N, C-alpha and C positions, 0 to 999 in steps of 0.2 A: 343414168343422163342428171342425177340429184350430181353428182359428183362433179361434173362439166357445167352448171351452170356453177354451182360456189364456188369452183376455182376461177370461172371466164368476171364474175364481180366481186372476188378478193383481187382479182390481177386488175381492174378498170378501177376499183376503187384505188389501189394503194397506185395505179400508175398516178390518177388524180394528184392523192396525197405526195408523192414524192416527187414526181417529174415537176411537177408545178413548184409542190411547198404550200408550206401555210406560214404566212410573215406573220413571224416573232416565236413560230413553235417548231415549224420543221421548215427546214433547207430546201429550197428549190435545187435536185439533183440530178435534171436531165436525165440524159444516156442510162447516165447508174442507178436513178432514181427509176428509170423502164425496166433493167436488168434485174435490180431486189425485187421489186413486184412480181416481172414474170417467174422467180426462184422463190417466193415465199409462196405464189401460189400452187408452182408445182408440189411444191412440199405438204401444203395445207391439203391437194388431191389425192395424194400419195399414203399420208395418214386415212383419209377416208376410207382411202379401198380395201386399204389394210384391215381396218376396223371392222367395216362390212364383209370382208369377207372371213373375217375370225369369227363373228360374231351371227351373221345371219345363215352361212351355207356350213354343210356338214364335211367340205373339202379340206382336207387332209396337206400341208405341205408336208411331209416327209416321202421321202422318196420309196419305193418299193424295188426288189428282182423280182423275179425278171421283170422288164422293161414291156411295156401294151405290145404289140408289132407294127400299129400307127406309128408310132414315134420318130420315127424316120422318116413318115412323110409331112408331119408336126414339122421337123428342123425343116425340113422341105420351105412351107411354108413360111416359117419364120425367118430364115433367112433371104425369103423375097421382101418379107414386110423390111425386113433391115435394108436391104437395098433400097426401098422405096422411101423409107425414114428420112434415107442419105440422102437422096435425090431431093427430096422437100426443102429439109435443112440447106440444101446447099444456094435453092434456090429463092428461100427465105435471107440466107445469107445475102446475098445480091439484092435485095432487095430492101432490106438492112438496110444495105452502105449506101444504096442509091436516095434513102431516105436523109439518113444521115448527113449528107453529101449538100443537102438546103438548107440543114439549119433544124434548130431545136425546135421550135412550134411545129414543123414536118413529121420529124422523127414523133413525137409524142401523139400526135393524128394518125401517122400509123401504127403507133401501139396500140392507140384505142383500138381502129376500125382492123385492126389483124387482129384485139379480142374479141370482138364481134363478130366476124367471118368465121373463127375456128367453135364458138359457143352454137352459132347456126350451124357448119360441120357434124360437132358431137351432138346434137339437138338431130339431125337427122341419121346420122349411125346409129344413135339409141333405138330409135322407132322401126329402122331399117332390124337391128339386132332382135328385136322384142318381134317382129314380124315371124322372120327365121324360125325363131324360138315357139311363139303357137303355130307354123305351119309344121313343123317338124313333129309338134304335137300333137295335134290331127293327123299326121301323114301317121304317125305309130299307134295310135288307138284306131286306125284303117277309117275316121271320120272322114269321109271323102264329101259329104255332102256340103259341113259345115267348112271343110278346107274352100273348096268349091266357092261356097257363098265370101268367103275372106279373102278369096284375090277375085272377086268380084267390086268388098265393098269400099 
């Protein structure tokens, strides 16, 4: 969740700076500024994720043979997420194209609104992932009483 919050804040700040500019310092770049802001935020989030993965976990990035028997199911899940991502990007493409047809102010407002929506989505996703992890831990430990309390809570 920290990565999503930092990425969203970087994107919003860079949107304000690059889309509108600062007179005498940064020229207003409009749509190009929004693109630079988004790419910069994605790079910051990727670097943060890589750093946290390498320093805070014992996950190895090396492949070992034989692969786990569940890899086939994992690949099917990834392909489903890939299709969902393509559908989402197509929808965002059309939304962006409509916003740009209205003018510079509309695309700036759309970009800021989209980033706020994404931040909310990532925050909800972070909480749901934490709930899944906690419930899995309790189920594995056979702590059913606490698991039921978690459901009620």
